[in-house]
C-alpha positions, 0 to 999 in steps of 0.5 A: 585902841582904848586908852590904858587908863580908860581900860582901867576905869572900866574895870574899876567901875565894873563895866565891860570895855564895850560899854565905855565905847561908842553907842547909838541908841534911839531916843526914849519914848512910849512910841518909837516908830518915828524916833530918830537915832541919837549918836552919843559919840557926837552928842553935846548937851548943856548943863544948867542949875544952881550952886548953893551951900549944902543946907546943913552946912548953912545951918552949922555956919549960922549956929557958929555965928559965921557968915555964909560966903558968896559963891558969885564968880567961882568956877564950876567944872562938869566932870565924870567924877569916877574918871577923876578918881582914876586920874583920867585926862578926859574927866573934865567935860565942861567949864563954867562959872557961878553968877550972882544969883548962884546959877550956872550953865555949862554948854557943849558937854560931850556925853560919849565919855560918861560911864556912870555919872556927871557931877558938878564940881566946885573948888576954891580956897575956903571950900573943900573940893566937892563934886555933886552928882547931877546925872546917874546912869543908875537911874536912867540906864543910859547916857544923857540925851537931852540937856540937863536943867535944874541941877543942884551943886552943893558947896562944902565950907572947910569948916563944915568939913572940919566938923564932920571930921571931928564928929567921926573922930581921928581914931576912926579915920586913921583906922579906916586909912591905915594911918594914911589920913587924919581928915575926911579930905585926905581920906576921900569921902562921900557925904550923902543926904537921904530925902523924901519926895518933897526933898525933906530929910529922912531920919532913921535911914540906913545906907547899904553898899553892894560890897560888904566890906564898905558897910563899916565905913559908913557913919551917921552925924548927929544933928548937932555934929558933935558926934557920929554913929553907925545906927541910922541917920539923924534928923539931918538925913546925912551919912558919911563914907570914909575912904581908905585914902588909897586907890579909888573904889566904886560901888553902889549905895541903897537905902535898907528896906526902902525899895522906892529909893533906886541904888545909886552909883558912888565912888571915892578917892583921896582928896575928893569929896562926892555929894550924893542925894538919895531920893525916892523914884527917878526924879530929884525933888 
Protein backbone atom coordinates (compact mmCIF):
# COMPACT_ATOMS: atom_id res chain seq x y z
CA UNK A 1 0.00 0.00 0.00
CA UNK A 2 1.25 3.47 -0.85
CA UNK A 3 2.29 5.59 2.11
CA UNK A 4 -0.03 8.51 2.93
CA UNK A 5 2.79 11.06 2.48
CA UNK A 6 3.58 9.58 -0.94
CA UNK A 7 -0.07 9.83 -1.98
CA UNK A 8 0.00 13.46 -0.86
CA UNK A 9 3.21 14.02 -2.80
CA UNK A 10 1.73 12.52 -5.97
CA UNK A 11 -1.41 14.60 -5.61
CA UNK A 12 0.59 17.75 -4.96
CA UNK A 13 2.81 17.19 -7.96
CA UNK A 14 -0.12 16.45 -10.23
CA UNK A 15 0.80 12.82 -10.77
CA UNK A 16 -1.37 9.75 -10.77
CA UNK A 17 -0.36 7.39 -7.95
CA UNK A 18 0.65 4.78 -10.53
CA UNK A 19 3.31 7.19 -11.83
CA UNK A 20 4.97 7.12 -8.42
CA UNK A 21 5.10 3.36 -8.19
CA UNK A 22 7.13 0.62 -9.91
CA UNK A 23 8.03 0.92 -13.56
CA UNK A 24 10.06 -1.24 -15.91
CA UNK A 25 11.06 0.54 -19.10
CA UNK A 26 13.44 -0.16 -22.01
CA UNK A 27 16.68 1.73 -22.29
CA UNK A 28 16.38 4.70 -24.69
CA UNK A 29 17.93 4.37 -28.12
CA UNK A 30 17.21 4.60 -31.81
CA UNK A 31 17.24 0.86 -32.34
CA UNK A 32 15.66 -0.96 -29.40
CA UNK A 33 15.57 -4.41 -30.97
CA UNK A 34 18.45 -5.62 -28.76
CA UNK A 35 17.80 -3.37 -25.77
CA UNK A 36 17.51 -4.79 -22.29
CA UNK A 37 14.77 -4.04 -19.83
CA UNK A 38 15.72 -1.70 -17.00
CA UNK A 39 14.04 -2.33 -13.66
CA UNK A 40 13.90 1.15 -12.18
CA UNK A 41 12.63 -0.28 -8.88
CA UNK A 42 16.10 -1.65 -8.20
CA UNK A 43 18.35 0.56 -10.32
CA UNK A 44 20.91 2.69 -8.48
CA UNK A 45 23.04 5.36 -10.07
CA UNK A 46 26.01 7.56 -9.17
CA UNK A 47 25.73 11.35 -9.27
CA UNK A 48 29.01 13.18 -9.83
CA UNK A 49 29.72 16.84 -10.39
CA UNK A 50 31.10 20.04 -8.91
CA UNK A 51 29.82 22.34 -6.19
CA UNK A 52 30.48 26.08 -6.51
CA UNK A 53 29.05 29.35 -5.33
CA UNK A 54 26.49 30.85 -7.69
CA UNK A 55 28.49 33.12 -10.05
CA UNK A 56 26.35 36.15 -9.26
CA UNK A 57 26.90 35.54 -5.55
CA UNK A 58 30.67 35.45 -6.10
CA UNK A 59 30.55 38.78 -7.95
CA UNK A 60 28.53 40.32 -5.13
CA UNK A 61 30.96 39.05 -2.48
CA UNK A 62 33.91 40.42 -4.43
CA UNK A 63 32.18 43.78 -4.92
CA UNK A 64 31.65 43.95 -1.15
CA UNK A 65 35.27 43.07 -0.47
CA UNK A 66 34.33 39.75 1.14
CA UNK A 67 36.35 36.57 0.61
CA UNK A 68 34.75 33.63 -1.18
CA UNK A 69 34.55 30.79 1.39
CA UNK A 70 35.77 27.29 0.69
CA UNK A 71 33.29 24.45 0.24
CA UNK A 72 35.88 21.77 0.96
CA UNK A 73 34.62 19.07 3.32
CA UNK A 74 31.01 20.22 3.34
CA UNK A 75 28.27 17.60 3.21
CA UNK A 76 26.23 17.27 0.02
CA UNK A 77 22.92 15.43 -0.21
CA UNK A 78 21.10 14.05 -3.23
CA UNK A 79 17.36 14.53 -2.73
CA UNK A 80 13.99 14.56 -4.45
CA UNK A 81 13.33 18.25 -3.72
CA UNK A 82 9.56 18.19 -3.94
CA UNK A 83 9.44 15.21 -1.59
CA UNK A 84 11.47 17.34 0.81
CA UNK A 85 8.78 20.00 0.53
CA UNK A 86 6.11 17.61 1.79
CA UNK A 87 8.39 16.11 4.49
CA UNK A 88 8.49 12.68 2.91
CA UNK A 89 10.93 10.44 4.87
CA UNK A 90 12.23 8.96 1.60
CA UNK A 91 13.28 12.33 0.18
CA UNK A 92 17.02 11.82 0.86
CA UNK A 93 18.51 9.43 -1.71
CA UNK A 94 22.24 9.69 -1.07
CA UNK A 95 24.97 11.47 0.87
CA UNK A 96 28.47 12.61 0.00
CA UNK A 97 30.93 15.43 0.55
CA UNK A 98 32.75 18.09 -1.44
CA UNK A 99 36.51 17.72 -1.93
CA UNK A 100 39.20 20.39 -2.18
CA UNK A 101 38.54 20.87 -5.91
CA UNK A 102 34.80 21.27 -5.36
CA UNK A 103 34.02 17.86 -6.83
CA UNK A 104 31.55 15.38 -5.37
CA UNK A 105 30.44 11.83 -6.10
CA UNK A 106 27.40 10.21 -4.50
CA UNK A 107 26.96 6.48 -5.30
CA UNK A 108 24.01 4.12 -4.90
CA UNK A 109 21.26 6.66 -5.54
CA UNK A 110 17.99 4.73 -6.04
CA UNK A 111 15.82 6.04 -8.86
CA UNK A 112 12.56 4.36 -7.87
CA UNK A 113 11.47 7.26 -5.66
CA UNK A 114 12.20 9.98 -8.22
CA UNK A 115 8.92 11.56 -9.24
CA UNK A 116 9.91 14.81 -10.92
CA UNK A 117 13.55 15.67 -10.27
CA UNK A 118 16.81 15.09 -8.45
CA UNK A 119 18.70 17.85 -6.69
CA UNK A 120 22.07 18.30 -5.01
CA UNK A 121 21.66 20.06 -1.67
CA UNK A 122 24.27 21.98 0.31
CA UNK A 123 23.56 23.18 3.84
CA UNK A 124 26.03 24.70 6.29
CA UNK A 125 26.31 27.68 8.66
CA UNK A 126 26.92 30.75 6.54
CA UNK A 127 25.02 29.21 3.63
CA UNK A 128 21.31 29.19 2.89
CA UNK A 129 19.96 25.66 2.47
CA UNK A 130 19.66 25.33 -1.30
CA UNK A 131 18.89 22.47 -3.66
CA UNK A 132 20.11 22.61 -7.25
CA UNK A 133 18.16 20.58 -9.79
CA UNK A 134 20.53 18.16 -11.54
CA UNK A 135 17.93 15.98 -13.29
CA UNK A 136 14.42 16.92 -14.42
CA UNK A 137 11.91 14.43 -15.80
CA UNK A 138 10.26 17.32 -17.66
CA UNK A 139 13.17 17.05 -20.10
CA UNK A 140 13.70 13.28 -20.23
CA UNK A 141 10.08 12.14 -19.66
CA UNK A 142 11.48 9.30 -17.59
CA UNK A 143 13.41 8.58 -14.41
CA UNK A 144 17.22 8.47 -14.61
CA UNK A 145 18.53 5.30 -16.20
CA UNK A 146 22.26 6.03 -16.25
CA UNK A 147 24.77 7.75 -13.99
CA UNK A 148 24.58 11.54 -13.87
CA UNK A 149 27.93 13.16 -14.63
CA UNK A 150 28.98 16.78 -14.81
CA UNK A 151 26.24 17.92 -12.43
CA UNK A 152 26.52 21.43 -10.97
CA UNK A 153 25.46 22.27 -7.43
CA UNK A 154 25.23 25.98 -6.60
CA UNK A 155 25.82 27.19 -3.05
CA UNK A 156 24.19 30.40 -1.77
CA UNK A 157 25.95 32.46 0.92
CA UNK A 158 23.68 34.07 3.49
CA UNK A 159 24.90 37.53 2.45
CA UNK A 160 23.67 36.89 -1.11
CA UNK A 161 20.28 35.75 0.19
CA UNK A 162 20.10 38.88 2.33
CA UNK A 163 20.86 41.08 -0.70
CA UNK A 164 18.05 39.42 -2.67
CA UNK A 165 15.68 39.83 0.28
CA UNK A 166 16.45 43.56 0.44
CA UNK A 167 16.12 43.92 -3.34
CA UNK A 168 12.62 42.43 -3.36
CA UNK A 169 11.68 44.26 -0.18
CA UNK A 170 10.08 43.56 3.15
CA UNK A 171 6.67 44.80 2.03
CA UNK A 172 6.48 42.48 -0.98
CA UNK A 173 7.59 39.41 0.98
CA UNK A 174 5.17 40.08 3.82
CA UNK A 175 2.34 40.61 1.30
CA UNK A 176 3.04 37.34 -0.54
CA UNK A 177 3.26 35.42 2.73
CA UNK A 178 0.39 37.14 4.56
CA UNK A 179 2.91 38.28 7.19
CA UNK A 180 4.21 34.75 7.74
CA UNK A 181 7.74 35.69 6.61
CA UNK A 182 10.04 38.65 6.16
CA UNK A 183 12.91 36.93 4.36
CA UNK A 184 13.13 34.70 1.31
CA UNK A 185 14.44 31.82 3.43
CA UNK A 186 11.45 32.01 5.78
CA UNK A 187 9.02 32.22 2.86
CA UNK A 188 10.69 29.62 0.69
CA UNK A 189 12.00 30.65 -2.71
CA UNK A 190 13.32 29.71 -6.13
CA UNK A 191 16.31 31.46 -7.65
CA UNK A 192 16.50 30.83 -11.36
CA UNK A 193 19.11 31.54 -14.01
CA UNK A 194 18.19 31.97 -17.68
CA UNK A 195 21.21 31.18 -19.85
CA UNK A 196 21.86 30.68 -23.57
CA UNK A 197 23.37 27.61 -25.24
CA UNK A 198 26.86 28.70 -24.19
CA UNK A 199 25.84 29.23 -20.56
CA UNK A 200 25.89 33.04 -20.72
CA UNK A 201 23.08 34.86 -18.85
CA UNK A 202 20.15 36.12 -20.91
CA UNK A 203 18.76 39.61 -20.34
CA UNK A 204 15.16 40.50 -21.18
CA UNK A 205 13.67 37.07 -20.46
CA UNK A 206 10.28 36.73 -18.80
CA UNK A 207 9.32 33.64 -16.79
CA UNK A 208 5.83 32.20 -17.09
CA UNK A 209 4.43 29.71 -14.53
CA UNK A 210 1.77 27.26 -15.67
CA UNK A 211 -0.48 28.49 -12.84
CA UNK A 212 -1.66 32.08 -13.21
CA UNK A 213 -1.63 33.11 -9.52
CA UNK A 214 2.08 32.33 -9.26
CA UNK A 215 3.06 34.92 -11.88
CA UNK A 216 2.76 37.79 -9.40
CA UNK A 217 5.39 36.14 -7.20
CA UNK A 218 8.22 36.38 -9.75
CA UNK A 219 10.81 39.16 -9.44
CA UNK A 220 13.86 40.11 -11.49
CA UNK A 221 16.77 41.50 -9.42
CA UNK A 222 18.66 44.46 -10.86
CA UNK A 223 22.26 43.81 -11.87
CA UNK A 224 23.50 45.65 -8.76
CA UNK A 225 20.99 43.84 -6.48
CA UNK A 226 19.79 47.17 -5.12
CA UNK A 227 16.23 46.64 -6.37
CA UNK A 228 13.98 44.21 -8.22
CA UNK A 229 11.28 44.60 -10.86
CA UNK A 230 8.58 42.41 -12.32
CA UNK A 231 9.50 43.21 -15.91
CA UNK A 232 12.25 40.90 -17.22
CA UNK A 233 15.71 39.56 -16.39
CA UNK A 234 18.62 41.97 -16.10
CA UNK A 235 22.12 41.29 -17.43
CA UNK A 236 22.46 38.62 -14.71
CA UNK A 237 19.65 36.49 -16.18
CA UNK A 238 18.30 35.93 -12.66
CA UNK A 239 14.74 35.65 -11.42
CA UNK A 240 13.33 34.95 -7.96
CA UNK A 241 10.05 33.27 -7.04
CA UNK A 242 8.70 34.19 -3.59
CA UNK A 243 6.75 31.37 -1.95
CA UNK A 244 3.76 31.86 0.37
CA UNK A 245 5.46 30.68 3.55
CA UNK A 246 2.70 28.05 3.81
CA UNK A 247 2.22 24.56 2.31
CA UNK A 248 4.43 23.39 -0.55
CA UNK A 249 3.48 24.31 -4.11
CA UNK A 250 4.52 22.60 -7.36
CA UNK A 251 4.26 23.94 -10.90
CA UNK A 252 6.22 24.34 -14.13
CA UNK A 253 8.13 27.35 -15.40
CA UNK A 254 8.70 28.41 -19.01
CA UNK A 255 10.49 31.26 -20.77
CA UNK A 256 7.93 33.45 -22.51
CA UNK A 257 8.16 33.43 -26.31
CA UNK A 258 11.10 31.00 -26.32
CA UNK A 259 9.90 27.52 -27.34
CA UNK A 260 13.49 26.26 -27.39
CA UNK A 261 13.45 26.46 -23.58
CA UNK A 262 11.52 23.43 -22.38
CA UNK A 263 9.11 23.85 -19.44
CA UNK A 264 10.75 22.86 -16.17
CA UNK A 265 9.40 21.40 -12.95
CA UNK A 266 9.67 23.66 -9.93
CA UNK A 267 8.36 23.85 -6.40
CA UNK A 268 8.77 25.74 -3.16
CA UNK A 269 8.22 25.28 0.56
CA UNK A 270 9.10 27.34 3.66
CA UNK A 271 12.74 27.24 4.68
CA UNK A 272 13.90 25.85 1.34
CA UNK A 273 15.65 27.43 -1.62
CA UNK A 274 15.60 25.81 -5.07
CA UNK A 275 18.18 26.76 -7.70
CA UNK A 276 17.07 26.17 -11.28
CA UNK A 277 18.88 26.90 -14.55
CA UNK A 278 16.76 27.36 -17.68
CA UNK A 279 18.63 26.69 -20.92
CA UNK A 280 17.66 25.93 -24.53
CA UNK A 281 17.41 22.33 -25.64
CA UNK A 282 17.85 19.21 -23.55
CA UNK A 283 21.53 19.40 -22.57
CA UNK A 284 22.82 21.85 -19.98
CA UNK A 285 25.62 24.07 -21.32
